[in-house]
C-alpha positions as protocol buffer text, in pm:
chain_id: "A"
residue {
  index: 1
  type: MET
  ca { x: 12111 y: 7310 z: 8185 }
}
residue {
  index: 2
  type: LEU
  ca { x: 12299 y: 6980 z: 8207 }
}
residue {
  index: 3
  type: LYS
  ca { x: 12596 y: 7135 z: 8021 }
}
residue {
  index: 4
  type: LYS
  ca { x: 12616 y: 7406 z: 8287 }
}
residue {
  index: 5
  type: ILE
  ca { x: 12594 y: 7163 z: 8578 }
}
residue {
  index: 6
  type: LEU
  ca { x: 12851 y: 6907 z: 8456 }
}
residue {
  index: 7
  type: PRO
  ca { x: 13156 y: 7141 z: 8475 }
}
residue {
  index: 8
  type: LEU
  ca { x: 13056 y: 7240 z: 8829 }
}
residue {
  index: 9
  type: ILE
  ca { x: 13025 y: 6874 z: 8931 }
}
residue {
  index: 10
  type: LEU
  ca { x: 13366 y: 6802 z: 8779 }
}
residue {
  index: 11
  type: ILE
  ca { x: 13525 y: 7092 z: 8969 }
}
residue {
  index: 12
  type: LEU
  ca { x: 13371 y: 6984 z: 9299 }
}
residue {
  index: 13
  type: PHE
  ca { x: 13478 y: 6622 z: 9239 }
}
residue {
  index: 14
  type: THR
  ca { x: 13836 y: 6730 z: 9160 }
}
residue {
  index: 15
  type: VAL
  ca { x: 13855 y: 6948 z: 9471 }
}
residue {
  index: 16
  type: SER
  ca { x: 13721 y: 6668 z: 9691 }
}
residue {
  index: 17
  type: ILE
  ca { x: 13985 y: 6425 z: 9560 }
}
residue {
  index: 18
  type: TYR
  ca { x: 14259 y: 6685 z: 9609 }
}
residue {
  index: 19
  type: SER
  ca { x: 14143 y: 6757 z: 9963 }
}
residue {
  index: 20
  type: SER
  ca { x: 14105 y: 6392 z: 10067 }
}
residue {
  index: 21
  type: GLU
  ca { x: 14445 y: 6294 z: 9929 }
}
residue {
  index: 22
  type: SER
  ca { x: 14617 y: 6587 z: 10096 }
}
residue {
  index: 23
  type: THR
  ca { x: 14485 y: 6486 z: 10439 }
}
residue {
  index: 24
  type: ARG
  ca { x: 14628 y: 6133 z: 10429 }
}
residue {
  index: 25
  type: GLN
  ca { x: 14880 y: 6091 z: 10708 }
}
residue {
  index: 26
  type: LYS
  ca { x: 15095 y: 5828 z: 10872 }
}
residue {
  index: 27
  type: LYS
  ca { x: 15387 y: 5784 z: 11110 }
}
residue {
  index: 28
  type: ALA
  ca { x: 15707 y: 5638 z: 10964 }
}
residue {
  index: 29
  type: GLY
  ca { x: 16027 y: 5593 z: 11160 }
}
residue {
  index: 30
  type: GLY
  ca { x: 15887 y: 5811 z: 11436 }
}
residue {
  index: 31
  type: VAL
  ca { x: 15820 y: 6093 z: 11188 }
}
residue {
  index: 32
  type: ASP
  ca { x: 15466 y: 6229 z: 11137 }
}
residue {
  index: 33
  type: MET
  ca { x: 15409 y: 6246 z: 10764 }
}
residue {
  index: 34
  type: VAL
  ca { x: 15147 y: 6392 z: 10529 }
}
residue {
  index: 35
  type: PHE
  ca { x: 15078 y: 6266 z: 10178 }
}
residue {
  index: 36
  type: ILE
  ca { x: 15137 y: 6520 z: 9903 }
}
residue {
  index: 37
  type: PRO
  ca { x: 14946 y: 6421 z: 9586 }
}
residue {
  index: 38
  type: ALA
  ca { x: 15097 y: 6449 z: 9238 }
}
residue {
  index: 39
  type: GLY
  ca { x: 15009 y: 6763 z: 9046 }
}
residue {
  index: 40
  type: SER
  ca { x: 15124 y: 7074 z: 8863 }
}
residue {
  index: 41
  type: PHE
  ca { x: 15192 y: 7423 z: 8993 }
}
residue {
  index: 42
  type: VAL
  ca { x: 15355 y: 7751 z: 8893 }
}
residue {
  index: 43
  type: MET
  ca { x: 15704 y: 7756 z: 9043 }
}
residue {
  index: 44
  type: GLY
  ca { x: 15890 y: 8082 z: 9094 }
}
residue {
  index: 45
  type: SER
  ca { x: 15795 y: 8448 z: 9082 }
}
residue {
  index: 46
  type: GLU
  ca { x: 15742 y: 8734 z: 8837 }
}
residue {
  index: 47
  type: SER
  ca { x: 16015 y: 8936 z: 9014 }
}
residue {
  index: 48
  type: LYS
  ca { x: 16273 y: 8985 z: 8740 }
}
residue {
  index: 49
  type: GLY
  ca { x: 16647 y: 8978 z: 8796 }
}
residue {
  index: 50
  type: ARG
  ca { x: 16614 y: 8721 z: 9073 }
}
residue {
  index: 51
  type: ASP
  ca { x: 16719 y: 8358 z: 9103 }
}
residue {
  index: 52
  type: TYR
  ca { x: 16354 y: 8253 z: 9115 }
}
residue {
  index: 53
  type: HIS
  ca { x: 16260 y: 8397 z: 8775 }
}
residue {
  index: 54
  type: PRO
  ca { x: 16103 y: 8323 z: 8530 }
}
residue {
  index: 55
  type: PRO
  ca { x: 15802 y: 8142 z: 8677 }
}
residue {
  index: 56
  type: ARG
  ca { x: 15699 y: 7827 z: 8495 }
}
residue {
  index: 57
  type: THR
  ca { x: 15459 y: 7537 z: 8528 }
}
residue {
  index: 58
  type: VAL
  ca { x: 15621 y: 7234 z: 8692 }
}
residue {
  index: 59
  type: THR
  ca { x: 15468 y: 6889 z: 8726 }
}
residue {
  index: 60
  type: ILE
  ca { x: 15533 y: 6652 z: 9015 }
}
residue {
  index: 61
  type: THR
  ca { x: 15442 y: 6320 z: 8855 }
}
residue {
  index: 62
  type: LYS
  ca { x: 15437 y: 6105 z: 9168 }
}
residue {
  index: 63
  type: GLY
  ca { x: 15280 y: 6168 z: 9504 }
}
residue {
  index: 64
  type: PHE
  ca { x: 15509 y: 6149 z: 9807 }
}
residue {
  index: 65
  type: TRP
  ca { x: 15508 y: 6164 z: 10186 }
}
residue {
  index: 66
  type: MET
  ca { x: 15648 y: 6475 z: 10353 }
}
residue {
  index: 67
  type: GLY
  ca { x: 15730 y: 6537 z: 10718 }
}
residue {
  index: 68
  type: ARG
  ca { x: 15452 y: 6729 z: 10890 }
}
residue {
  index: 69
  type: TYR
  ca { x: 15714 y: 6901 z: 11104 }
}
residue {
  index: 70
  type: GLU
  ca { x: 16080 y: 6989 z: 11081 }
}
residue {
  index: 71
  type: ILE
  ca { x: 16303 y: 6720 z: 11231 }
}
residue {
  index: 72
  type: THR
  ca { x: 16343 y: 6788 z: 11602 }
}
residue {
  index: 73
  type: GLN
  ca { x: 16658 y: 6781 z: 11810 }
}
residue {
  index: 74
  type: LYS
  ca { x: 16534 y: 6467 z: 11985 }
}
residue {
  index: 75
  type: GLN
  ca { x: 16472 y: 6286 z: 11657 }
}
residue {
  index: 76
  type: TYR
  ca { x: 16814 y: 6385 z: 11528 }
}
residue {
  index: 77
  type: ARG
  ca { x: 16990 y: 6279 z: 11849 }
}
residue {
  index: 78
  type: ASP
  ca { x: 16802 y: 5947 z: 11865 }
}
residue {
  index: 79
  type: VAL
  ca { x: 16929 y: 5862 z: 11516 }
}
residue {
  index: 80
  type: THR
  ca { x: 17282 y: 6005 z: 11520 }
}
residue {
  index: 81
  type: GLY
  ca { x: 17369 y: 6004 z: 11890 }
}
residue {
  index: 82
  type: VAL
  ca { x: 17451 y: 6376 z: 11893 }
}
residue {
  index: 83
  type: ASN
  ca { x: 17264 y: 6703 z: 11926 }
}
residue {
  index: 84
  type: PRO
  ca { x: 17437 y: 6976 z: 11720 }
}
residue {
  index: 85
  type: CYS
  ca { x: 17230 y: 7239 z: 11903 }
}
residue {
  index: 86
  type: GLU
  ca { x: 17369 y: 7153 z: 12246 }
}
residue {
  index: 87
  type: LYS
  ca { x: 17444 y: 7472 z: 12440 }
}
residue {
  index: 88
  type: SER
  ca { x: 17345 y: 7685 z: 12139 }
}
residue {
  index: 89
  type: LYS
  ca { x: 17233 y: 8038 z: 12214 }
}
residue {
  index: 90
  type: TYR
  ca { x: 16948 y: 7981 z: 11969 }
}
residue {
  index: 91
  type: GLY
  ca { x: 16790 y: 7707 z: 12175 }
}
residue {
  index: 92
  type: GLU
  ca { x: 16831 y: 7351 z: 12299 }
}
residue {
  index: 93
  type: GLY
  ca { x: 16529 y: 7128 z: 12357 }
}
residue {
  index: 94
  type: GLU
  ca { x: 16374 y: 6799 z: 12249 }
}
residue {
  index: 95
  type: SER
  ca { x: 16076 y: 6954 z: 12071 }
}
residue {
  index: 96
  type: LEU
  ca { x: 16275 y: 7231 z: 11904 }
}
residue {
  index: 97
  type: PRO
  ca { x: 16384 y: 7188 z: 11540 }
}
residue {
  index: 98
  type: VAL
  ca { x: 16740 y: 7071 z: 11485 }
}
residue {
  index: 99
  type: PHE
  ca { x: 16974 y: 7324 z: 11324 }
}
residue {
  index: 100
  type: ASN
  ca { x: 17347 y: 7389 z: 11290 }
}
residue {
  index: 101
  type: ILE
  ca { x: 17385 y: 7093 z: 11052 }
}
residue {
  index: 102
  type: SER
  ca { x: 17554 y: 7073 z: 10713 }
}
residue {
  index: 103
  type: TRP
  ca { x: 17393 y: 6937 z: 10398 }
}
residue {
  index: 104
  type: TYR
  ca { x: 17613 y: 6627 z: 10426 }
}
residue {
  index: 105
  type: GLU
  ca { x: 17498 y: 6569 z: 10783 }
}
residue {
  index: 106
  type: ALA
  ca { x: 17138 y: 6604 z: 10664 }
}
residue {
  index: 107
  type: VAL
  ca { x: 17175 y: 6332 z: 10397 }
}
residue {
  index: 108
  type: GLU
  ca { x: 17359 y: 6107 z: 10643 }
}
residue {
  index: 109
  type: PHE
  ca { x: 17071 y: 6148 z: 10886 }
}
residue {
  index: 110
  type: CYS
  ca { x: 16829 y: 6040 z: 10613 }
}
residue {
  index: 111
  type: ASN
  ca { x: 17034 y: 5726 z: 10542 }
}
residue {
  index: 112
  type: LYS
  ca { x: 17067 y: 5635 z: 10909 }
}
residue {
  index: 113
  type: LEU
  ca { x: 16695 y: 5686 z: 10967 }
}
residue {
  index: 114
  type: SER
  ca { x: 16628 y: 5455 z: 10672 }
}
residue {
  index: 115
  type: GLU
  ca { x: 16864 y: 5184 z: 10798 }
}
residue {
  index: 116
  type: ILE
  ca { x: 16718 y: 5192 z: 11150 }
}
residue {
  index: 117
  type: ASN
  ca { x: 16373 y: 5132 z: 11003 }
}
residue {
  index: 118
  type: GLY
  ca { x: 16471 y: 4857 z: 10760 }
}
residue {
  index: 119
  type: LEU
  ca { x: 16449 y: 5076 z: 10450 }
}
residue {
  index: 120
  type: LYS
  ca { x: 16696 y: 5095 z: 10164 }
}
residue {
  index: 121
  type: PRO
  ca { x: 16907 y: 5413 z: 10196 }
}
residue {
  index: 122
  type: TYR
  ca { x: 16848 y: 5668 z: 9922 }
}
residue {
  index: 123
  type: TYR
  ca { x: 17193 y: 5827 z: 9921 }
}
residue {
  index: 124
  type: ILE
  ca { x: 17511 y: 5658 z: 9801 }
}
residue {
  index: 125
  type: ILE
  ca { x: 17785 y: 5833 z: 9996 }
}
residue {
  index: 126
  type: THR
  ca { x: 18151 y: 5792 z: 9904 }
}
residue {
  index: 127
  type: LYS
  ca { x: 18408 y: 5943 z: 10141 }
}
residue {
  index: 128
  type: ASP
  ca { x: 18782 y: 5975 z: 10103 }
}
residue {
  index: 129
  type: SER
  ca { x: 18931 y: 5731 z: 10355 }
}
residue {
  index: 130
  type: LYS
  ca { x: 19222 y: 5968 z: 10410 }
}
residue {
  index: 131
  type: GLU
  ca { x: 18993 y: 6230 z: 10555 }
}
residue {
  index: 132
  type: ASP
  ca { x: 18856 y: 6168 z: 10903 }
}
residue {
  index: 133
  type: ASP
  ca { x: 18592 y: 6438 z: 10925 }
}
residue {
  index: 134
  type: ASN
  ca { x: 18558 y: 6584 z: 10573 }
}
residue {
  index: 135
  type: ILE
  ca { x: 18481 y: 6929 z: 10703 }
}
residue {
  index: 136
  type: SER
  ca { x: 18657 y: 7136 z: 10436 }
}
residue {
  index: 137
  type: PRO
  ca { x: 18395 y: 7344 z: 10254 }
}
residue {
  index: 138
  type: HIS
  ca { x: 18611 y: 7355 z: 9940 }
}
residue {
  index: 139
  type: ASN
  ca { x: 18682 y: 6984 z: 9896 }
}
residue {
  index: 140
  type: GLU
  ca { x: 18359 y: 6833 z: 9772 }
}
residue {
  index: 141
  type: GLU
  ca { x: 18550 y: 6570 z: 9572 }
}
residue {
  index: 142
  type: LYS
  ca { x: 18635 y: 6402 z: 9902 }
}
residue {
  index: 143
  type: TRP
  ca { x: 18270 y: 6332 z: 9972 }
}
residue {
  index: 144
  type: ARG
  ca { x: 18054 y: 6241 z: 9674 }
}
residue {
  index: 145
  type: VAL
  ca { x: 17682 y: 6178 z: 9707 }
}
residue {
  index: 146
  type: GLY
  ca { x: 17482 y: 5981 z: 9451 }
}
residue {
  index: 147
  type: THR
  ca { x: 17124 y: 5858 z: 9470 }
}
residue {
  index: 148
  type: ASP
  ca { x: 16946 y: 5525 z: 9437 }
}
residue {
  index: 149
  type: GLN
  ca { x: 16622 y: 5592 z: 9251 }
}
residue {
  index: 150
  type: GLN
  ca { x: 16490 y: 5248 z: 9350 }
}
residue {
  index: 151
  type: SER
  ca { x: 16526 y: 5325 z: 9720 }
}
residue {
  index: 152
  type: ASN
  ca { x: 16227 y: 5328 z: 9954 }
}
residue {
  index: 153
  type: GLY
  ca { x: 16415 y: 5528 z: 10216 }
}
residue {
  index: 154
  type: PHE
  ca { x: 16405 y: 5877 z: 10360 }
}
residue {
  index: 155
  type: ARG
  ca { x: 16555 y: 6167 z: 10169 }
}
residue {
  index: 156
  type: LEU
  ca { x: 16555 y: 6545 z: 10139 }
}
residue {
  index: 157
  type: PRO
  ca { x: 16291 y: 6703 z: 9915 }
}
residue {
  index: 158
  type: THR
  ca { x: 16392 y: 6855 z: 9584 }
}
residue {
  index: 159
  type: GLU
  ca { x: 16341 y: 7229 z: 9552 }
}
residue {
  index: 160
  type: ALA
  ca { x: 16038 y: 7164 z: 9332 }
}
residue {
  index: 161
  type: GLU
  ca { x: 15886 y: 6921 z: 9583 }
}
residue {
  index: 162
  type: TRP
  ca { x: 15955 y: 7163 z: 9866 }
}
residue {
  index: 163
  type: GLU
  ca { x: 15792 y: 7459 z: 9690 }
}
residue {
  index: 164
  type: TYR
  ca { x: 15498 y: 7243 z: 9582 }
}
residue {
  index: 165
  type: GLY
  ca { x: 15453 y: 7135 z: 9944 }
}
residue {
  index: 166
  type: TYR
  ca { x: 15484 y: 7493 z: 10069 }
}
residue {
  index: 167
  type: ARG
  ca { x: 15228 y: 7634 z: 9827 }
}
residue {
  index: 168
  type: ALA
  ca { x: 14972 y: 7358 z: 9890 }
}
residue {
  index: 169
  type: GLY
  ca { x: 14761 y: 7470 z: 9597 }
}
residue {
  index: 170
  type: THR
  ca { x: 14803 y: 7845 z: 9654 }
}
residue {
  index: 171
  type: LYS
  ca { x: 14941 y: 8091 z: 9399 }
}
residue {
  index: 172
  type: THR
  ca { x: 15038 y: 8376 z: 9630 }
}
residue {
  index: 173
  type: ASP
  ca { x: 15381 y: 8463 z: 9769 }
}
residue {
  index: 174
  type: PHE
  ca { x: 15296 y: 8303 z: 10102 }
}
residue {
  index: 175
  type: TYR
  ca { x: 15070 y: 8006 z: 10170 }
}
residue {
  index: 176
  type: TRP
  ca { x: 14845 y: 8233 z: 10377 }
}
residue {
  index: 177
  type: GLY
  ca { x: 14816 y: 8503 z: 10108 }
}
residue {
  index: 178
  type: ARG
  ca { x: 15013 y: 8819 z: 10035 }
}
residue {
  index: 179
  type: ASP
  ca { x: 15038 y: 8971 z: 10382 }
}
residue {
  index: 180
  type: SER
  ca { x: 15403 y: 9003 z: 10487 }
}
residue {
  index: 181
  type: SER
  ca { x: 15334 y: 9239 z: 10778 }
}
residue {
  index: 182
  type: TRP
  ca { x: 15464 y: 9144 z: 11121 }
}
residue {
  index: 183
  type: ASP
  ca { x: 15118 y: 9063 z: 11253 }
}
residue {
  index: 184
  type: GLY
  ca { x: 14975 y: 8917 z: 10932 }
}
residue {
  index: 185
  type: SER
  ca { x: 15256 y: 8665 z: 10893 }
}
residue {
  index: 186
  type: GLY
  ca { x: 15296 y: 8597 z: 11264 }
}
residue {
  index: 187
  type: LYS
  ca { x: 15003 y: 8356 z: 11282 }
}
residue {
  index: 188
  type: TYR
  ca { x: 15177 y: 8127 z: 11033 }
}
residue {
  index: 189
  type: SER
  ca { x: 15550 y: 8168 z: 11085 }
}
residue {
  index: 190
  type: TRP
  ca { x: 15827 y: 8245 z: 11330 }
}
residue {
  index: 191
  type: HIS
  ca { x: 16037 y: 8532 z: 11200 }
}
residue {
  index: 192
  type: MET
  ca { x: 16273 y: 8800 z: 11327 }
}
residue {
  index: 193
  type: PHE
  ca { x: 15992 y: 9023 z: 11452 }
}
residue {
  index: 194
  type: ASN
  ca { x: 15791 y: 8773 z: 11655 }
}
residue {
  index: 195
  type: ALA
  ca { x: 16050 y: 8520 z: 11771 }
}
residue {
  index: 196
  type: GLY
  ca { x: 16192 y: 8728 z: 12052 }
}
residue {
  index: 197
  type: VAL
  ca { x: 16422 y: 8945 z: 11845 }
}
residue {
  index: 198
  type: LYS
  ca { x: 16483 y: 9298 z: 11963 }
}
residue {
  index: 199
  type: ARG
  ca { x: 16647 y: 9565 z: 11751 }
}
residue {
  index: 200
  type: TYR
  ca { x: 16782 y: 9890 z: 11887 }
}
residue {
  index: 201
  type: SER
  ca { x: 16890 y: 10185 z: 11674 }
}
residue {
  index: 202
  type: LYS
  ca { x: 17193 y: 10375 z: 11793 }
}
residue {
  index: 203
  type: GLY
  ca { x: 17263 y: 10641 z: 11537 }
}
residue {
  index: 204
  type: ARG
  ca { x: 17357 y: 10466 z: 11215 }
}
residue {
  index: 205
  type: PHE
  ca { x: 17422 y: 10131 z: 11387 }
}
residue {
  index: 206
  type: TRP
  ca { x: 17187 y: 9848 z: 11479 }
}
residue {
  index: 207
  type: TRP
  ca { x: 17225 y: 9628 z: 11783 }
}
residue {
  index: 208
  type: VAL
  ca { x: 17043 y: 9300 z: 11745 }
}
residue {
  index: 209
  type: LYS
  ca { x: 16952 y: 9053 z: 12017 }
}
residue {
  index: 210
  type: PHE
  ca { x: 16832 y: 8712 z: 11899 }
}
residue {
  index: 211
  type: HIS
  ca { x: 16631 y: 8477 z: 12113 }
}
residue {
  index: 212
  type: LYS
  ca { x: 16551 y: 8113 z: 12044 }
}
residue {
  index: 213
  type: VAL
  ca { x: 16391 y: 7884 z: 11788 }
}
residue {
  index: 214
  type: LYS
  ca { x: 16039 y: 7771 z: 11872 }
}
residue {
  index: 215
  type: LYS
  ca { x: 15875 y: 7435 z: 11933 }
}
residue {
  index: 216
  type: VAL
  ca { x: 15771 y: 7274 z: 11605 }
}
residue {
  index: 217
  type: GLY
  ca { x: 15405 y: 7287 z: 11508 }
}
residue {
  index: 218
  type: THR
  ca { x: 15301 y: 7592 z: 11709 }
}
residue {
  index: 219
  type: ARG
  ca { x: 15199 y: 7812 z: 11413 }
}
residue {
  index: 220
  type: THR
  ca { x: 14907 y: 7757 z: 11174 }
}
residue {
  index: 221
  type: PRO
  ca { x: 14981 y: 7491 z: 10908 }
}
residue {
  index: 222
  type: ASN
  ca { x: 14923 y: 7523 z: 10534 }
}
residue {
  index: 223
  type: LYS
  ca { x: 14645 y: 7345 z: 10344 }
}
residue {
  index: 224
  type: PHE
  ca { x: 14848 y: 7025 z: 10323 }
}
residue {
  index: 225
  type: GLY
  ca { x: 14881 y: 7025 z: 10701 }
}
residue {
  index: 226
  type: LEU
  ca { x: 15254 y: 7108 z: 10696 }
}
residue {
  index: 227
  type: TYR
  ca { x: 15387 y: 7322 z: 10980 }
}
residue {
  index: 228
  type: ASP
  ca { x: 15673 y: 7576 z: 10981 }
}
residue {
  index: 229
  type: MET
  ca { x: 15732 y: 7568 z: 10607 }
}
residue {
  index: 230
  type: SER
  ca { x: 15789 y: 7938 z: 10654 }
}
residue {
  index: 231
  type: GLY
  ca { x: 16040 y: 8048 z: 10918 }
}
residue {
  index: 232
  type: ASN
  ca { x: 16163 y: 7890 z: 11245 }
}
residue {
  index: 233
  type: VAL
  ca { x: 16460 y: 7716 z: 11076 }
}
residue {
  index: 234
  type: ALA
  ca { x: 16555 y: 7705 z: 10709 }
}
residue {
  index: 235
  type: GLU
  ca { x: 16541 y: 7363 z: 10542 }
}
residue {
  index: 236
  type: TRP
  ca { x: 16798 y: 7186 z: 10326 }
}
residue {
  index: 237
  type: CYS
  ca { x: 16684 y: 7064 z: 9983 }
}
residue {
  index: 238
  type: TYR
  ca { x: 16857 y: 6805 z: 9768 }
}
residue {
  index: 239
  type: ASP
  ca { x: 16936 y: 7029 z: 9469 }
}
residue {
  index: 240
  type: ARG
  ca { x: 17263 y: 7185 z: 9372 }
}
residue {
  index: 241
  type: TYR
  ca { x: 17205 y: 7559 z: 9368 }
}
residue {
  index: 242
  type: SER
  ca { x: 17218 y: 7748 z: 9039 }
}
residue {
  index: 243
  type: SER
  ca { x: 17110 y: 8110 z: 8992 }
}
residue {
  index: 244
  type: THR
  ca { x: 16969 y: 8015 z: 8649 }
}
residue {
  index: 245
  type: TYR
  ca { x: 16778 y: 7711 z: 8779 }
}
residue {
  index: 246
  type: TYR
  ca { x: 16435 y: 7844 z: 8681 }
}
residue {
  index: 247
  type: SER
  ca { x: 16528 y: 7899 z: 8318 }
}
residue {
  index: 248
  type: GLU
  ca { x: 16723 y: 7579 z: 8256 }
}
residue {
  index: 249
  type: SER
  ca { x: 16571 y: 7291 z: 8456 }
}
residue {
  index: 250
  type: GLU
  ca { x: 16311 y: 7038 z: 8345 }
}
residue {
  index: 251
  type: ASN
  ca { x: 15940 y: 7099 z: 8380 }
}
residue {
  index: 252
  type: LYS
  ca { x: 15874 y: 6748 z: 8512 }
}
residue {
  index: 253
  type: ASP
  ca { x: 16022 y: 6636 z: 8844 }
}
residue {
  index: 254
  type: PRO
  ca { x: 16324 y: 6872 z: 8827 }
}
residue {
  index: 255
  type: ARG
  ca { x: 16615 y: 6775 z: 9051 }
}
residue {
  index: 256
  type: GLY
  ca { x: 16833 y: 7084 z: 9025 }
}
residue {
  index: 257
  type: HIS
  ca { x: 17147 y: 7172 z: 8834 }
}
residue {
  index: 258
  type: LYS
  ca { x: 17343 y: 6876 z: 8699 }
}
residue {
  index: 259
  type: GLY
  ca { x: 17681 y: 7051 z: 8683 }
}
residue {
  index: 260
  type: GLU
  ca { x: 17957 y: 7093 z: 8937 }
}
residue {
  index: 261
  type: TYR
  ca { x: 17818 y: 7384 z: 9135 }
}
residue {
  index: 262
  type: LEU
  ca { x: 17930 y: 7351 z: 9493 }
}
residue {
  index: 263
  type: TYR
  ca { x: 17636 y: 7513 z: 9670 }
}
residue {
  index: 264
  type: ARG
  ca { x: 17319 y: 7337 z: 9780 }
}
residue {
  index: 265
  type: ALA
  ca { x: 16981 y: 7506 z: 9816 }
}
residue {
  index: 266
  type: ALA
  ca { x: 16804 y: 7593 z: 10140 }
}
residue {
  index: 267
  type: ARG
  ca { x: 16442 y: 7703 z: 10157 }
}
residue {
  index: 268
  type: GLY
  ca { x: 16184 y: 7858 z: 10388 }
}
residue {
  index: 269
  type: GLY
  ca { x: 16396 y: 8105 z: 10581 }
}
residue {
  index: 270
  type: SER
  ca { x: 16434 y: 8112 z: 10957 }
}
residue {
  index: 271
  type: MET
  ca { x: 16337 y: 8306 z: 11265 }
}
residue {
  index: 272
  type: LEU
  ca { x: 16633 y: 8535 z: 11191 }
}
residue {
  index: 273
  type: ASP
  ca { x: 16480 y: 8648 z: 10861 }
}
residue {
  index: 274
  type: SER
  ca { x: 16233 y: 8921 z: 10779 }
}
residue {
  index: 275
  type: PRO
  ca { x: 15875 y: 8809 z: 10700 }
}
residue {
  index: 276
  type: LYS
  ca { x: 15912 y: 8932 z: 10340 }
}
residue {
  index: 277
  type: ASP
  ca { x: 16186 y: 8672 z: 10285 }
}
residue {
  index: 278
  type: LEU
  ca { x: 15975 y: 8373 z: 10392 }
}
residue {
  index: 279
  type: THR
  ca { x: 15807 y: 8328 z: 10054 }
}
residue {
  index: 280
  type: SER
  ca { x: 15745 y: 8006 z: 9865 }
}
residue {
  index: 281
  type: TYR
  ca { x: 16015 y: 8086 z: 9610 }
}
residue {
  index: 282
  type: LYS
  ca { x: 16299 y: 8250 z: 9807 }
}
residue {
  index: 283
  type: ARG
  ca { x: 16624 y: 8049 z: 9778 }
}
residue {
  index: 284
  type: TRP
  ca { x: 16952 y: 8047 z: 9970 }
}
residue {
  index: 285
  type: PRO
  ca { x: 17281 y: 7905 z: 9831 }
}
residue {
  index: 286
  type: VAL
  ca { x: 17487 y: 7738 z: 10105 }
}
residue {
  index: 287
  type: GLU
  ca { x: 17810 y: 7538 z: 10091 }
}
residue {
  index: 288
  type: PRO
  ca { x: 17724 y: 7174 z: 10172 }
}
residue {
  index: 289
  type: PHE
  ca { x: 17992 y: 7140 z: 10439 }
}
residue {
  index: 290
  type: GLU
  ca { x: 17887 y: 7457 z: 10615 }
}
residue {
  index: 291
  type: ARG
  ca { x: 17709 y: 7417 z: 10947 }
}
residue {
  index: 292
  type: ILE
  ca { x: 17517 y: 7736 z: 10899 }
}
residue {
  index: 293
  type: GLY
  ca { x: 17342 y: 7823 z: 11222 }
}
residue {
  index: 294
  type: MET
  ca { x: 16977 y: 7809 z: 11120 }
}
residue {
  index: 295
  type: ASN
  ca { x: 16965 y: 7527 z: 10864 }
}
residue {
  index: 296
  type: GLY
  ca { x: 16763 y: 7219 z: 10956 }
}
residue {
  index: 297
  type: LEU
  ca { x: 16569 y: 6962 z: 10756 }
}
residue {
  index: 298
  type: ARG
  ca { x: 16236 y: 6803 z: 10672 }
}
residue {
  index: 299
  type: VAL
  ca { x: 16228 y: 6452 z: 10524 }
}
residue {
  index: 300
  type: VAL
  ca { x: 16023 y: 6289 z: 10249 }
}
residue {
  index: 301
  type: LEU
  ca { x: 15942 y: 5930 z: 10152 }
}
residue {
  index: 302
  type: PRO
  ca { x: 15815 y: 5775 z: 9826 }
}
residue {
  index: 303
  type: GLU
  ca { x: 15451 y: 5668 z: 9823 }
}
């Protein structure tokens, strides 16, 4: 009898630890943050022929703090002095997520937020002094970004950290299950069918009218208490994008491709995407200098 009870006690004890750790929260630098405990999960999908195959077990060896919400336009403006969404047709407002920013602008924001709050910047940014704005998408050599692993500052999540945070212990395509229907996903995410988008068919052509991004934190969060991991705006990750990432990267704390690939990875999808594309594993390759309309960010901190 005791042998039957002990495994059950162990399971309940493990779940209680997992749940209590995942509800730890704090405010840092004006950012609401949730603690994500260390652990292992299956990253990727069984869908073959995709850049998120094959699935494999990945271990995040250290817990970390992750932003409960996407960075808002107010937070971005308070740190940088500018709002890149000003007069945007997709929405301008203090409580709306920031978008229309490049990967380089995202890492600069992280460094500035760290400096303002007396933290050591995570990114080591080297710019070519001959270039004033470094906006060329094909000249990455003019703006090199390294990292300081001893930093206690804000940074972007790795793809593995992001997917681990999205899944929050789940094993399904979405953190709410497998339902990608308009209504089923609408409780948890803002996507092209519930964010004010109207589509009209005229013969073989489509006319699309897009509305605006939505206030952060207005959908149901995942089990970690993270909002908008799916939809609203896509989120920059640290990693260089590689289509073979899932078959070649490490199984412990992977940080993306180590080569010279230009593209960086974005995750989560946006309110312009179909619900079926807002999965935990869907990836987008984007040039780091590109101010793609619906890319924003969510920050993390070391424990």
